[in-house]
BASE-912373 format. One record per atom (N, C-alpha, C, O): residue number from 1; chain; atom name; z, x, y. Coordinates in pm, whole numbers, padded with zeros to 5 digits. Layout:
BEGIN
NUM,A,CA,Z,X,Y
...
! end
This chain:
BEGIN
1,A,N,-01024,01989,00690
1,A,CA,-00881,02016,00730
1,A,C,-00795,01967,00595
1,A,O,-00807,01859,00536
2,A,N,-00693,02093,00561
2,A,CA,-00628,02058,00440
2,A,C,-00519,01877,00516
2,A,O,-00441,01862,00611
3,A,N,-00607,01729,00351
3,A,CA,-00573,01603,00392
3,A,C,-00407,01663,00432
3,A,O,-00361,01666,00546
4,A,N,-00347,01702,00327
4,A,CA,-00180,01756,00314
4,A,C,-00133,01774,00407
4,A,O,-00034,01705,00430
5,A,N,-00183,01896,00532
5,A,CA,-00168,01945,00666
5,A,C,-00132,01814,00735
5,A,O,-00055,01837,00828
6,A,N,-00155,01713,00724
6,A,CA,-00154,01569,00791
6,A,C,-00074,01525,00746
6,A,O,-00009,01468,00834
7,A,N,-00005,01505,00602
7,A,CA,00160,01451,00594
7,A,C,00259,01443,00576
7,A,O,00312,01500,00480
8,A,N,00327,01364,00664
8,A,CA,00466,01371,00714
8,A,C,00537,01291,00606
8,A,O,00520,01169,00600
9,A,N,00622,01359,00513
9,A,CA,00688,01194,00451
9,A,C,00809,01225,00562
9,A,O,00857,01319,00625
10,A,N,00831,01046,00541
10,A,CA,00986,01110,00611
10,A,C,01042,00962,00563
10,A,O,01096,00883,00641
11,A,N,01022,00938,00425
11,A,CA,01119,00874,00364
11,A,C,01169,00926,00214
11,A,O,01171,01043,00177
12,A,N,01211,00806,00133
12,A,CA,01213,00797,-00023
12,A,C,01051,00795,-00028
12,A,O,00972,00771,00064
13,A,N,01020,00832,-00185
13,A,CA,00897,00899,-00196
13,A,C,00904,00753,-00351
13,A,O,00980,00740,-00447
14,A,N,00799,00682,-00308
14,A,CA,00817,00577,-00434
14,A,C,00643,00542,-00535
14,A,O,00527,00558,-00496
15,A,N,00690,00498,-00651
15,A,CA,00578,00478,-00762
15,A,C,00538,00329,-00728
15,A,O,00627,00244,-00736
16,A,N,00420,00293,-00694
16,A,CA,00330,00243,-00714
16,A,C,00232,00182,-00828
16,A,O,00191,00262,-00911
17,A,N,00200,00074,-00836
17,A,CA,00179,00075,-00980
17,A,C,00028,-00005,-00965
17,A,O,00038,-00103,-00890
18,A,N,-00061,00007,-01001
18,A,CA,-00241,-00097,-00999
18,A,C,-00240,-00117,-01149
18,A,O,-00148,-00055,-01202
19,A,N,-00330,-00200,-01250
19,A,CA,-00436,-00270,-01345
19,A,C,-00561,-00243,-01306
19,A,O,-00614,-00288,-01204
20,A,N,-00611,-00170,-01386
20,A,CA,-00749,-00167,-01343
20,A,C,-00856,-00138,-01474
20,A,O,-00819,-00039,-01538
21,A,N,-00955,-00189,-01516
21,A,CA,-01010,-00212,-01658
21,A,C,-01086,-00107,-01723
21,A,O,-01106,-00082,-01842
22,A,N,-01152,-00011,-01531
22,A,CA,-01283,00035,-01552
22,A,C,-01248,00194,-01573
22,A,O,-01288,00253,-01473
23,A,N,-01203,00262,-01642
23,A,CA,-01192,00391,-01617
23,A,C,-01276,00415,-01455
23,A,O,-01229,00381,-01347
24,A,N,-01409,00479,-01476
24,A,CA,-01511,00522,-01443
24,A,C,-01498,00474,-01285
24,A,O,-01489,00554,-01192
25,A,N,-01500,00333,-01269
25,A,CA,-01454,00245,-01134
25,A,C,-01413,00288,-01138
25,A,O,-01454,00391,-01085
26,A,N,-01253,00299,-01206
26,A,CA,-01095,00313,-01104
26,A,C,-01126,00485,-01029
26,A,O,-01111,00531,-00916
27,A,N,-01171,00535,-01153
27,A,CA,-01164,00650,-01063
27,A,C,-01262,00720,-00966
27,A,O,-01252,00837,-00929
28,A,N,-01370,00623,-00926
28,A,CA,-01461,00635,-00774
28,A,C,-01393,00535,-00647
28,A,O,-01427,00508,-00531
29,A,N,-01279,00497,-00739
29,A,CA,-01229,00352,-00617
29,A,C,-01170,00500,-00509
29,A,O,-01200,00553,-00402
30,A,N,-01077,00516,-00615
30,A,CA,-00899,00605,-00572
30,A,C,-00983,00687,-00487
30,A,O,-00991,00683,-00364
31,A,N,-01039,00754,-00560
31,A,CA,-01075,00951,-00590
31,A,C,-01181,00928,-00498
31,A,O,-01238,01035,-00481
32,A,N,-01236,00832,-00427
32,A,CA,-01378,00848,-00358
32,A,C,-01386,00820,-00231
32,A,O,-01419,00874,-00125
33,A,N,-01314,00632,-00307
33,A,CA,-01289,00525,-00164
33,A,C,-01193,00591,-00111
33,A,O,-01200,00644,00000
34,A,N,-01121,00593,-00166
34,A,CA,-01009,00591,-00070
34,A,C,-00965,00718,-00082
34,A,O,-00851,00742,-00042
35,A,N,-01044,00823,-00139
35,A,CA,-00991,00944,-00151
35,A,C,-00843,01002,-00157
35,A,O,-00774,01037,-00061
36,A,N,-00822,01004,-00242
36,A,CA,-00705,00965,-00374
36,A,C,-00692,01084,-00367
36,A,O,-00806,01132,-00364
37,A,N,-00568,01213,-00358
37,A,CA,-00584,01336,-00461
37,A,C,-00553,01311,-00612
37,A,O,-00440,01270,-00637
38,A,N,-00620,01326,-00693
38,A,CA,-00589,01288,-00821
38,A,C,-00462,01374,-00952
38,A,O,-00480,01492,-00983
39,A,N,-00359,01302,-01004
39,A,CA,-00271,01397,-01052
39,A,C,-00274,01404,-01216
39,A,O,-00378,01398,-01281
40,A,N,-00212,01411,-01243
40,A,CA,-00194,01406,-01425
40,A,C,-00255,01305,-01457
40,A,O,-00212,01204,-01401
41,A,N,-00423,01273,-01588
41,A,CA,-00444,01139,-01637
41,A,C,-00435,01168,-01755
41,A,O,-00416,01271,-01819
42,A,N,-00454,01048,-01779
42,A,CA,-00479,01043,-01999
42,A,C,-00618,00957,-01978
42,A,O,-00682,00958,-01873
43,A,N,-00661,00871,-02118
43,A,CA,-00710,00798,-02137
43,A,C,-00676,00641,-02147
43,A,O,-00718,00533,-02190
44,A,N,-00585,00696,-02088
44,A,CA,-00528,00497,-02066
44,A,C,-00455,00521,-01927
44,A,O,-00405,00412,-01900
45,A,N,-00425,00615,-01823
45,A,CA,-00382,00596,-01670
45,A,C,-00418,00706,-01579
45,A,O,-00447,00810,-01638
46,A,N,-00423,00709,-01447
46,A,CA,-00433,00781,-01361
46,A,C,-00348,00785,-01311
46,A,O,-00315,00681,-01255
47,A,N,-00275,00882,-01298
47,A,CA,-00164,00939,-01110
47,A,C,-00272,00980,-00999
47,A,O,-00377,01041,-01020
48,A,N,-00226,00935,-00880
48,A,CA,-00280,00908,-00728
48,A,C,-00173,00961,-00740
48,A,O,-00076,00945,-00814
49,A,N,-00230,01103,-00573
49,A,CA,-00105,01066,-00483
49,A,C,-00211,00992,-00347
49,A,O,-00328,00992,-00307
50,A,N,-00063,00930,-00313
50,A,CA,-00090,00795,-00183
50,A,C,-00059,00836,-00055
50,A,O,-00081,00741,00020
51,A,N,-00008,00961,00025
51,A,CA,00041,00982,00115
51,A,C,00162,01001,00038
51,A,O,00254,00919,00033
52,A,N,00158,01081,-00006
52,A,CA,00315,01183,-00125
52,A,C,00363,01099,-00160
52,A,O,00476,01117,-00114
53,A,N,00368,00962,-00239
53,A,CA,00367,00858,-00278
53,A,C,00328,00843,-00424
53,A,O,00210,00875,-00413
54,A,N,00343,00819,-00538
54,A,CA,00266,00878,-00698
54,A,C,00183,00733,-00652
54,A,O,00253,00659,-00584
55,A,N,00041,00681,-00682
55,A,CA,-00007,00559,-00763
55,A,C,-00034,00594,-00870
55,A,O,-00084,00702,-00903
56,A,N,00007,00480,-00952
56,A,CA,-00069,00515,-01164
56,A,C,-00098,00356,-01151
56,A,O,-00046,00247,-01127
57,A,N,-00260,00446,-01197
57,A,CA,-00389,00301,-01208
57,A,C,-00340,00321,-01348
57,A,O,-00305,00436,-01376
58,A,N,-00328,00175,-01494
58,A,CA,-00258,00159,-01586
58,A,C,-00401,00055,-01580
58,A,O,-00434,-00040,-01509
59,A,N,-00486,00154,-01735
59,A,CA,-00656,00064,-01808
59,A,C,-00605,00001,-01883
59,A,O,-00550,00066,-01971
60,A,N,-00593,-00169,-01893
60,A,CA,-00588,-00221,-01985
60,A,C,-00750,-00316,-01984
60,A,O,-00838,-00300,-01899
61,A,N,-00756,-00409,-02097
61,A,CA,-00861,-00443,-02196
61,A,C,-00970,-00536,-02098
61,A,O,-01091,-00542,-02118
62,A,N,-00908,-00593,-02008
62,A,CA,-00951,-00683,-01898
62,A,C,-00894,-00653,-01724
62,A,O,-00815,-00563,-01699
63,A,N,-00939,-00724,-01643
63,A,CA,-00895,-00715,-01516
63,A,C,-00780,-00811,-01533
63,A,O,-00772,-00905,-01611
64,A,N,-00665,-00755,-01415
64,A,CA,-00593,-00827,-01410
64,A,C,-00578,-00993,-01282
64,A,O,-00624,-01004,-01168
65,A,N,-00486,-01108,-01374
65,A,CA,-00587,-01207,-01244
65,A,C,-00396,-01218,-01146
65,A,O,-00278,-01195,-01173
66,A,N,-00480,-01268,-01030
66,A,CA,-00320,-01201,-00893
66,A,C,-00237,-01336,-00951
66,A,O,-00293,-01441,-00980
67,A,N,-00088,-01312,-00962
67,A,CA,00052,-01437,-00988
67,A,C,00023,-01558,-00875
67,A,O,00061,-01670,-00907
68,A,N,-00035,-01542,-00758
68,A,CA,00005,-01645,-00704
68,A,C,-00090,-01593,-00527
68,A,O,-00163,-01495,-00516
69,A,N,-00069,-01655,-00457
69,A,CA,-00064,-01639,-00297
69,A,C,-00025,-01646,-00188
69,A,O,-00092,-01733,-00132
70,A,N,00040,-01609,-00129
70,A,CA,00149,-01607,-00004
70,A,C,00105,-01614,00151
70,A,O,00047,-01519,00202
71,A,N,00129,-01708,00210
71,A,CA,00041,-01757,00345
71,A,C,00116,-01636,00418
71,A,O,00238,-01645,00438
72,A,N,00039,-01510,00463
72,A,CA,00028,-01435,00589
72,A,C,-00099,-01458,00710
72,A,O,-00221,-01443,00720
73,A,N,00066,-01523,00825
73,A,CA,-00017,-01565,00916
73,A,C,-00114,-01674,00850
73,A,O,-00093,-01720,00737
74,A,N,-00229,-01712,00936
74,A,CA,-00329,-01824,00865
74,A,C,-00400,-01779,00767
74,A,O,-00479,-01846,00700
75,A,N,-00376,-01666,00754
75,A,CA,-00407,-01617,00619
75,A,C,-00395,-01583,00476
75,A,O,-00383,-01464,00446
76,A,N,-00397,-01663,00394
76,A,CA,-00376,-01599,00277
76,A,C,-00392,-01496,00190
76,A,O,-00499,-01452,00151
77,A,N,-00231,-01440,00147
77,A,CA,-00278,-01349,00014
77,A,C,-00297,-01313,-00063
77,A,O,-00247,-01401,-00132
78,A,N,-00347,-01222,-00155
78,A,CA,-00276,-01236,-00313
78,A,C,-00132,-01133,-00318
78,A,O,-00112,-01027,-00260
79,A,N,-00036,-01217,-00418
79,A,CA,00072,-01166,-00481
79,A,C,00068,-01106,-00596
79,A,O,-00055,-01111,-00593
80,A,N,00096,-01037,-00725
80,A,CA,00197,-00946,-00623
80,A,C,00082,-00847,-00562
80,A,O,-00033,-00870,-00600
81,A,N,00106,-00715,-00452
81,A,CA,00012,-00664,-00405
81,A,C,00102,-00542,-00414
81,A,O,00220,-00551,-00450
82,A,N,00049,-00437,-00385
82,A,CA,00162,-00272,-00296
82,A,C,00051,-00209,-00267
82,A,O,-00069,-00202,-00294
83,A,N,00154,-00157,-00186
83,A,CA,00064,-00056,-00015
83,A,C,00124,00026,00032
83,A,O,00213,00077,-00036
84,A,N,00103,00070,00155
84,A,CA,00185,00119,00210
84,A,C,00157,00164,00430
84,A,O,00073,00167,00520
85,A,N,00281,00185,00402
85,A,CA,00276,00186,00557
85,A,C,00191,00333,00660
85,A,O,00224,00450,00641
86,A,N,00132,00310,00717
86,A,CA,00061,00419,00790
86,A,C,00115,00421,00935
86,A,O,00159,00322,00994
87,A,N,00107,00525,00977
87,A,CA,00085,00505,01128
87,A,C,-00059,00466,01178
87,A,O,-00168,00475,01120
88,A,N,-00032,00427,01286
88,A,CA,-00170,00380,01333
88,A,C,-00281,00437,01378
88,A,O,-00338,00361,01457
89,A,N,-00344,00551,01360
89,A,CA,-00375,00657,01413
89,A,C,-00452,00687,01242
89,A,O,-00565,00735,01229
90,A,N,-00364,00648,01126
90,A,CA,-00400,00795,00980
90,A,C,-00465,00566,00956
90,A,O,-00587,00549,00947
91,A,N,-00387,00457,00951
91,A,CA,-00462,00307,00988
91,A,C,-00592,00316,01029
91,A,O,-00676,00330,00941
92,A,N,-00617,00312,01110
92,A,CA,-00739,00262,01165
92,A,C,-00861,00327,01121
92,A,O,-00972,00279,01102
93,A,N,-00799,00499,01103
93,A,CA,-00867,00606,01023
93,A,C,-00903,00560,00900
93,A,O,-01023,00542,00878
94,A,N,-00833,00541,00826
94,A,CA,-00843,00450,00671
94,A,C,-00922,00340,00721
94,A,O,-01042,00364,00708
95,A,N,-00908,00278,00750
95,A,CA,-01010,00126,00795
95,A,C,-01087,00155,00798
95,A,O,-01137,00122,00691
96,A,N,-01184,00228,00875
96,A,CA,-01284,00284,00892
96,A,C,-01364,00297,00771
96,A,O,-01462,00229,00741
97,A,N,-01302,00408,00697
97,A,CA,-01319,00490,00583
97,A,C,-01333,00373,00487
97,A,O,-01447,00351,00445
98,A,N,-01247,00307,00454
98,A,CA,-01282,00122,00379
98,A,C,-01431,00031,00389
98,A,O,-01504,-00030,00311
99,A,N,-01427,00066,00569
99,A,CA,-01583,-00036,00594
99,A,C,-01696,00108,00586
99,A,O,-01814,00078,00599
100,A,N,-01689,00139,00583
100,A,CA,-01782,00282,00548
100,A,C,-01879,00275,00372
100,A,O,-01997,00290,00342
101,A,N,-01751,00243,00294
101,A,CA,-01733,00254,00192
101,A,C,-01813,00111,00161
101,A,O,-01815,00097,00039
102,A,N,-01871,00011,00220
102,A,CA,-01818,-00123,00181
102,A,C,-01747,-00193,00087
102,A,O,-01776,-00251,-00017
103,A,N,-01637,-00174,00155
103,A,CA,-01523,-00200,00048
103,A,C,-01473,-00369,00178
103,A,O,-01445,-00367,00298
104,A,N,-01487,-00541,00039
104,A,CA,-01454,-00663,00118
104,A,C,-01351,-00670,00122
104,A,O,-01287,-00599,00045
105,A,N,-01275,-00764,00220
105,A,CA,-01193,-00740,00271
105,A,C,-01087,-00859,00240
105,A,O,-01075,-00943,00329
106,A,N,-01028,-00871,00150
106,A,CA,-00922,-01060,00149
106,A,C,-00848,-01090,00303
106,A,O,-00759,-01175,00296
107,A,N,-00864,-01051,00393
107,A,CA,-00768,-00993,00482
107,A,C,-00823,-00886,00573
107,A,O,-00777,-00774,00553
108,A,N,-00910,-00898,00666
108,A,CA,-00951,-00792,00767
108,A,C,-00878,-00716,00831
108,A,O,-00778,-00785,00848
109,A,N,-00854,-00596,00891
109,A,CA,-00760,-00552,00940
109,A,C,-00740,-00625,01099
109,A,O,-00832,-00673,01165
110,A,N,-00653,-00620,01123
110,A,CA,-00601,-00695,01271
110,A,C,-00500,-00685,01319
110,A,O,-00427,-00620,01245
111,A,N,-00427,-00733,01455
111,A,CA,-00319,-00653,01479
111,A,C,-00195,-00864,01456
111,A,O,-00210,-00971,01515
112,A,N,-00097,-00822,01349
112,A,CA,00009,-00925,01320
112,A,C,00072,-00983,01499
112,A,O,-00014,-00981,01588
113,A,N,00157,-01010,01521
113,A,CA,00229,-01121,01608
113,A,C,00234,-01018,01725
113,A,O,00341,-00971,01762
114,A,N,00073,-00975,01801
114,A,CA,00086,-00917,01913
114,A,C,00270,-00979,02019
114,A,O,00345,-01077,02025
115,A,N,00253,-00830,02084
115,A,CA,00404,-00880,02180
115,A,C,00501,-00951,02056
115,A,O,00562,-01040,02116
116,A,N,00536,-00954,01941
116,A,CA,00679,-01008,01921
116,A,C,00748,-00877,01863
116,A,O,00708,-00764,01892
117,A,N,00858,-00904,01777
117,A,CA,00920,-00782,01681
117,A,C,00858,-00805,01590
117,A,O,00844,-00909,01527
118,A,N,00796,-00662,01571
118,A,CA,00732,-00651,01392
118,A,C,00563,-00662,01405
118,A,O,00489,-00660,01307
119,A,N,00518,-00674,01546
119,A,CA,00393,-00628,01550
119,A,C,00393,-00556,01476
119,A,O,00489,-00495,01428
120,A,N,00221,-00544,01437
120,A,CA,00113,-00520,01336
120,A,C,00004,-00480,01324
120,A,O,-00077,-00557,01375
121,A,N,-00066,-00341,01253
121,A,CA,-00183,-00408,01205
121,A,C,-00191,-00405,00997
121,A,O,-00136,-00336,00912
122,A,N,-00252,-00476,00995
122,A,CA,-00271,-00504,00886
122,A,C,-00348,-00558,00799
122,A,O,-00410,-00647,00859
123,A,N,-00392,-00554,00644
123,A,CA,-00542,-00510,00647
123,A,C,-00499,-00531,00414
123,A,O,-00468,-00468,00312
124,A,N,-00526,-00635,00456
124,A,CA,-00529,-00690,00218
124,A,C,-00715,-00645,00200
124,A,O,-00803,-00678,00280
125,A,N,-00737,-00556,00060
125,A,CA,-00781,-00576,-00009
125,A,C,-00825,-00560,-00154
125,A,O,-00728,-00510,-00211
126,A,N,-00907,-00576,-00228
126,A,CA,-00901,-00480,-00371
126,A,C,-00929,-00390,-00469
126,A,O,-01046,-00355,-00455
127,A,N,-00890,-00349,-00539
127,A,CA,-00927,-00255,-00668
127,A,C,-01048,-00297,-00700
127,A,O,-01113,-00386,-00644
128,A,N,-01085,-00218,-00810
128,A,CA,-01241,-00276,-00840
128,A,C,-01246,-00391,-00921
128,A,O,-01322,-00487,-00924
129,A,N,-01099,-00344,-01017
129,A,CA,-01074,-00471,-01113
129,A,C,-00991,-00605,-01087
129,A,O,-00975,-00698,-01165
130,A,N,-00935,-00588,-00933
130,A,CA,-00888,-00735,-00893
130,A,C,-00740,-00691,-00837
130,A,O,-00664,-00784,-00809
131,A,N,-00704,-00582,-00824
131,A,CA,-00570,-00511,-00823
131,A,C,-00517,-00571,-00635
131,A,O,-00575,-00500,-00554
132,A,N,-00457,-00642,-00589
132,A,CA,-00455,-00661,-00452
132,A,C,-00325,-00564,-00407
132,A,O,-00210,-00544,-00447
133,A,N,-00463,-00490,-00239
133,A,CA,-00324,-00368,-00167
133,A,C,-00321,-00429,-00075
133,A,O,-00371,-00541,-00067
134,A,N,-00255,-00361,00028
134,A,CA,-00216,-00408,00145
134,A,C,-00180,-00306,00214
134,A,O,-00113,-00216,00163
135,A,N,-00215,-00304,00328
135,A,CA,-00173,-00127,00408
135,A,C,-00150,-00193,00603
135,A,O,-00229,-00260,00669
136,A,N,-00030,-00144,00637
136,A,CA,00039,-00226,00726
136,A,C,00000,-00087,00794
136,A,O,-00048,00009,00734
137,A,N,00037,-00095,00962
137,A,CA,00066,00021,01032
137,A,C,00185,-00083,01123
137,A,O,00199,-00205,01119
138,A,N,00268,00033,01213
138,A,CA,00348,-00020,01194
138,A,C,00436,00029,01388
138,A,O,00553,00006,01419
139,A,N,00364,00073,01448
139,A,CA,00356,00221,01501
139,A,C,00469,00264,01522
139,A,O,00503,00321,01626
140,A,N,00571,00233,01383
140,A,CA,00664,00347,01307
140,A,C,00608,00403,01158
140,A,O,00682,00353,01073
141,A,N,00555,00446,01125
141,A,CA,00507,00398,01011
141,A,C,00633,00420,00863
141,A,O,00624,00384,00746
142,A,N,00769,00512,00955
142,A,CA,00906,00565,00800
142,A,C,01006,00375,00913
142,A,O,01122,00360,00948
143,A,N,00900,00292,00925
143,A,CA,01001,00176,00956
143,A,C,00925,00072,00962
143,A,O,00827,00058,01035
144,A,N,00992,-00042,00843
144,A,CA,00934,-00087,00836
144,A,C,00993,-00230,00888
144,A,O,01110,-00267,00888
145,A,N,00815,-00339,00954
145,A,CA,00898,-00376,01062
145,A,C,00927,-00548,01040
145,A,O,00915,-00644,01115
146,A,N,00973,-00533,00893
146,A,CA,01041,-00661,00820
146,A,C,01154,-00639,00843
146,A,O,01207,-00741,00886
147,A,N,01234,-00543,00837
147,A,CA,01389,-00530,00830
147,A,C,01433,-00459,00965
147,A,O,01539,-00474,01026
148,A,N,01303,-00360,01002
148,A,CA,01380,-00272,01135
148,A,C,01450,-00316,01213
148,A,O,01545,-00257,01265
149,A,N,01399,-00479,01244
149,A,CA,01498,-00493,01370
149,A,C,01686,-00602,01334
149,A,O,01776,-00651,01403
150,A,N,01654,-00589,01183
150,A,CA,01795,-00597,01136
150,A,C,01887,-00483,01182
150,A,O,01848,-00372,01148
151,A,N,02018,-00489,01263
151,A,CA,02120,-00402,01253
151,A,C,02140,-00352,01157
151,A,O,02150,-00412,01050
152,A,N,02152,-00227,01175
152,A,CA,02197,-00091,01026
152,A,C,02075,-00059,00951
152,A,O,02067,00026,00862
153,A,N,01977,-00136,00995
153,A,CA,01901,-00092,00845
153,A,C,01789,00032,00795
153,A,O,01725,00127,00841
154,A,N,01800,-00001,00738
154,A,CA,01751,00163,00715
154,A,C,01569,00195,00768
154,A,O,01517,00125,00855
155,A,N,01514,00279,00718
155,A,CA,01419,00307,00730
155,A,C,01329,00275,00569
155,A,O,01363,00273,00450
156,A,N,01224,00257,00630
156,A,CA,01186,00188,00507
156,A,C,01002,00297,00460
156,A,O,00974,00323,00577
157,A,N,00939,00332,00415
157,A,CA,00820,00342,00435
157,A,C,00704,00312,00355
157,A,O,00590,00290,00396
158,A,N,00750,00314,00226
158,A,CA,00691,00203,00123
158,A,C,00718,00128,00061
158,A,O,00835,00113,00027
159,A,N,00619,00050,00021
159,A,CA,00692,-00095,-00046
159,A,C,00593,-00216,-00096
159,A,O,00476,-00218,-00056
160,A,N,00621,-00274,-00147
160,A,CA,00613,-00324,-00270
160,A,C,00594,-00448,-00311
160,A,O,00542,-00486,-00416
161,A,N,00633,-00503,-00234
161,A,CA,00701,-00702,-00168
161,A,C,00808,-00690,-00233
161,A,O,00875,-00790,-00259
162,A,N,00845,-00577,-00270
162,A,CA,01022,-00557,-00282
162,A,C,01081,-00496,-00201
162,A,O,01017,-00401,-00156
163,A,N,01213,-00513,-00149
163,A,CA,01307,-00475,-00033
163,A,C,01347,-00298,-00100
163,A,O,01408,-00287,-00207
164,A,N,01297,-00157,-00011
164,A,CA,01366,-00118,-00072
164,A,C,01493,-00061,-00126
164,A,O,01591,-00134,-00110
165,A,N,01514,00051,-00184
165,A,CA,01635,00072,-00219
165,A,C,01670,00122,-00169
165,A,O,01694,00219,-00240
166,A,N,01733,00161,00010
166,A,CA,01822,00194,-00015
166,A,C,01901,00074,00110
166,A,O,02008,00062,00169
167,A,N,01728,-00021,00095
167,A,CA,01755,-00151,00149
167,A,C,01876,-00256,00053
167,A,O,01963,-00301,00127
168,A,N,01885,-00284,-00046
168,A,CA,01953,-00357,-00105
168,A,C,02104,-00274,-00109
168,A,O,02127,-00153,-00105
169,A,N,02224,-00424,-00121
169,A,CA,02369,-00368,-00102
169,A,C,02395,-00339,-00274
169,A,O,02335,-00411,-00354
170,A,N,02487,-00230,-00323
170,A,CA,02519,-00192,-00426
170,A,C,02630,-00314,-00463
170,A,O,02701,-00366,-00376
171,A,N,02633,-00342,-00572
171,A,CA,02772,-00464,-00586
171,A,C,02886,-00380,-00592
171,A,O,02875,-00302,-00687
172,A,N,02999,-00363,-00523
172,A,CA,03170,-00361,-00503
172,A,C,03201,-00377,-00654
172,A,O,03166,-00458,-00739
173,A,N,03281,-00268,-00653
173,A,CA,03395,-00332,-00747
173,A,C,03554,-00381,-00712
173,A,O,03545,-00461,-00619
174,A,N,03656,-00369,-00739
174,A,CA,03789,-00398,-00682
174,A,C,03885,-00340,-00846
174,A,O,04008,-00345,-00850
! end
């Protein structure tokens, strides 16, 4: 089955960036483990199709270190991190593919806030050089559970620890 025939883009396209130290390890992880189609690449960067969003891995001399951590319910998650919201079926298929490949999770796939607004599945893991990745399921892949409860909030698909562009209010001038 053609992987792209399963993908429906319902919101704006984003660019996600991760830093990696080893091109061969990055190509194996993002291309073979995450099964992301590779786009244009050079000797210092690789572009990937992340569910029709652009993920760029920049190759640097040394592995990145997280800036810190933040509390995610009872778990500690690295920041910054990037990732994507998926529908529930894709989330579980993706989690199983990661488990089968032996990916070590910082936070195992689990249901967050059961029975509450914003209930979702979430998982945290890292790329080969330590880039933090987070994938979530919100029940509606095009809706960010962190903002969809707010009146009039626009749908948002990608996330990277920053508000979606449509979620930012532009300053007005008189």
